[in-house]
N, C-alpha and C positions, 0 to 999 in steps of 0.2 A: 375425426373419425365418427361415423354414424353412431347414434345412440344405441342402435340395435346390433351390437357386435356379437359375434359368435362366442359362446362361453368356452373355456378351456379347462380340462381336468388336469390338475397337477397332483403331485404326491399327497398334498394336503387334502384334496377332494376324496381320494381313496381312504385316507385315515378318518375323515369325517363320517363316511358311510359306516365304518366299523364301530363308531361311537354312538350310533343311533339308539342302541338298546340300553345305554348307560343312564345314570341319573341325570336329569335335565340340567340342573344347575351346574354340575361338574362338567357336563358336556359343553355347555355354553362357554364356560371359562377356558376349557381346553381348545375349543375352536378358535377363540380369540388368540390364544397363544400360537396355534398353528398358522393363523393368518399372518402373524408377525414373523414367525420363524421361517416359513416356507413360501416363496414367491409363486404367484400364478404364472404359468408358462403359456406362450402362444402355441396354439395347437399345431400350427404349420411349421414354424422354425424352432420352437422350443426356447425362444428368448423370453426372459421375464417381461411381463407387462403389468401395468397398473390396473387393478381390478381384474375382471374376467373378459377375455376376448382374444382376438387376433391382434398382433402388433400392427403399428401403422404401416410398416413396410409390406407386410403380407396383405393387409386390407387393401392397399393400393393395387395389388396384383389380382384381386378378385374382379372378374369381368362381368358385371351385372348386365343383363340383357334388357334393353329398353327399345321402344319404337324408334325407327321404323323396323318392322319385321313382317314376315309372311303371316297373314291373318289365319292361315290354316295350320301351318307347321311351327310357327314361332321362330323361324330361322331369321337372324338379323340381316337386314339389307344394308348395302353400302350407302344408299341415299334414299330419300323418301319418294316413292313412285306415285303416291296418291292412294286413296282408300281402295281396299278390296282387291288389289293386284296381287296375284299369287306368285310364289317362287316356282322355278322350273321343276323342282322335286314334287311339289304339290300337284302340279298339272300332269306330270308324267306318271306318277304313281300315288294317287290319292289314297290316304289311309282310311280305315273303317271309322276311326274316331273323327269328330267334327273339327276340334281345335286342340292344339298343344301349346303349352306355355312352360317356360323354364326360368328360374331365377338367375342363373349364371351360366357362363360357358364352362365346359369341362376342361379346365386348365390345371396347372400344377397345384395351386392352393385348393381349388375345388376338389380335385382328386384326393388330396390329403384329408379333407373334411369327410368326404364320402367313405373313404377306406376306414377312417377312424370310427365312424358311426357303424359301418357295416361289419367290420372284422375285429375291432378292438374294444367292443363293449362301451363305446363312447356315446351312450344314449343321452348324455347331458348336452350334446351338440344339437339334438333334434329341435328344441324350442326355438333357437335363433334361426336355424335353417328353415323351419316351418314358417316363421314370420316372414322371411324373405320370399318364400314360395307363395304365401298368402298375398303378399304385395304384388308379385308378378302375375298371379292368377285372379286378381280382383274381379275382372269382367266375367270370368267363368264362375266364380263363387257367387256372384250376385244373383244368378239364375239357377243355381244347382239345388237339387233335392238331397243329395247324399254324396259322401266321399267313400271310395272303395279302394283300399290299398292292394297292390299286386301281391297275391298270396304266395307263401312259400309252401313247398311240399312238406308234409308233416315230418318226414325224416330230417330234412334240412332245418326245419323249425326246431326240432328237438335238439339238434346238435348246436345250433346258434343261440337258442333260448329266447330269441325275440325276432320280430320282423322289422327291419329298418324302415320299410315303407309304412308300416303301421305306426311306428314312432313319429314319423313325419306327419302322417295323417292326423294323429291326436293333437299335435301342435297346431296344425291348420284348423282343425275343428274348434279349438279354443279361441283362435283368432277370429274366425269367420262366423261361428255359430252354426255352420252346416254340419249335420250329423255324420259321424264316421260309422260305417258298417263294414266291419271286417269279417262278418259271418256269412256274407251272401255269395261271394265268389270263391271258388276252390280251385286249387291246382290238382288236377285229376291224376297226373302221373309225374314221376320224377323226371327232370330234364337235365341235360348236360349244362355246365356253366357256359354262358354265352361268350365269355372272353376268349378271343382267338379264333372264333368262327367267322366265316364269310357272311355277307348279308343273306345269301340264299340258304346257307346252313343254319343261320339264326332263325329264319322264318320256318324252316322245316322242323327245327328242334322244338319249337313251342306250338306248332300246329295242333289244334285239338287238345292242348294241355290244360285248358281252363273250362270251367262250367259252373252253373248255378244249380244247387240241389232242387229237385222237383218241388219240394214243399216250401221253397223260398221264392219261387219265380214270380208269384203275384206281387211281391214286394218291390220287384224291379220294373214290372209292367207300367209303362207310361211315365217313368221317372227320368229326370235329367241327372246324369251321373258323372262324377269326375273320378278318373282312375289316378291314383297317387303312386309315384315311384321315385327312386333316388336319381337315376341317370337314364337319359334317353340317348341311345347310340344309333342303331338302325331303326328303332321303333317297332321291332318285331314283337317284343313281349307285350307292350301296351296295346298294339294292334290286335294281338290274339285275345287279350282280355276284352277289348272293345267288341270284337266279333261275338264272343260268348255272351256278353251283356245285351247286344242288339238281337241275338237269336232269342233272347228272353223278353224281347219287346220293350227294351229301354227306349225312351223317347229320343234321347241324345246322349252321346258319350264324349266327354272331353278328357284331356290328359294334362296333369300338372306334375312337373318333376323339379327336383332341386337344380340339376345341371344337365345340359345337353351338349353333345359333341357337335362342334361347328368346324368343319375343315377349313374353309376360307369364307370371307364375306360373300354373300350371294346377291346377285342382281336380279330384279324381277323381269318378267317378260310380259 
């Protein structure tokens, strides 16, 4: 198993958090007891694992994306067509952003990780997921000036209490040294959940939904930006973010996500 396995929160982890305000010596002793009494569970299948992470069986099911892939969209190819050949999707409908990269395919295990981070308060998963993203997006990060997470509308942020894209962005910033700026891009209006919408409906749903405050636009001007999100499905959300940043005269916008939907292996043209 890779040394950078995804951490898993067990009952012991929740109890450790509650002990944080207690006497340090007593807390240390209690944590040792909890580690012995309560096993760490795989985040995907809930089987006990040694240390923290996903079990070997679930690790084997994670489909990491590696070359060859479309240099524009990051969609994996069946075979290596040679440098700079684009996928049919990139040619037929080029996005506003320059390049997209993803760590893994959005399959069963990846979906479990994303849902746990997004809906189950599993922010402890973000560091490992962010490490995988930093590895997948190394070429983007090498030339980037800043990371910008896809923002939540304030009402959704209030109910969820944190932004999963921001949690991933913080992990990537620690790995790469590229500064995270969660204060530059705003969601100007509440939008419907994208789940269940068609590609056209997704695009319409987020059209004009993002913007940069007038007093922050100079901080975007001429900068190379990476938009951070958890999942890329149709690409409508990150494309709308890219358009808002490019209107503010960003020099280039790339996209880095944890997982992307890949229907079938794609051949280049």
